C-alpha positions, 0 to 999 in steps of 0.5 A: 146091539152089542156091548163090549167089555175091555180089560184094563190090564191088557187092553183087549176085549174081554167079553162081547154081549149081544142083544143088549138094548140101551136103557133096559137095565136101568134100576133104582135111579128114580129120585136119585141125584148125582153131585158134581164139584166143578173147577168153575166154582159150582156144585151141580146136581143132576137127576139120574133118571131125568138126566137133567140139571136140577140145580147149580150152586155157586161156591167160593172157589173150585170145588174139590170134593162133595158128599151127601150128609143125609137124604136132604143135605150135602157139603162141599169143600173148595180149593180156597179152604171154604166149606158149604153145607146145603139143603137139597130142597132149597140149595139157593141159600146155603145152610152154612158157609165158612172158611175152614183153612188157608189150604184147599179142602181135599176131602169131606166124609159124612160121619154120625151127626156131622162130617170130617174134612181134610186139608193139607194142614189138618183134619177137622170133625164138624158136628152140625145139628139140623132142626126144623125152622120155627120161623116158618121159612123153607128149609132147616135151621141149623146149630153149629155144635162142635168142632175138633181139629187134628194136626197143626 
């Protein structure tokens, strides 16, 4: 088998590698997830090694952005201004959902013990503390600690 590398600048073949076998260079994909935010209002997770869908979380609107907050949690922002935080071990029940803005959530970025989110109107830092549940339920409890808003 041969693998060709194409130049984005010229559109020409930049290199050809001969002897490549599919799958013989896959490393560090075990236990890894790929999150996909979809226009059909779903957040999907695929296992990189299995290449199978692990879960599908329905959201409030088209998912514009998503990111991992930790090894066990993720957040996504939607076109209709909602933010959803999920526990990856139990994604069926969101840890927290709220409407942040009348504008679309355009980006989310993890930072320290929370995350930044931005919309067309403002930038917000959301700080969420996750604690082990004391009621014996699966997943984590959560406390909404603080919120700082920059802009209008």
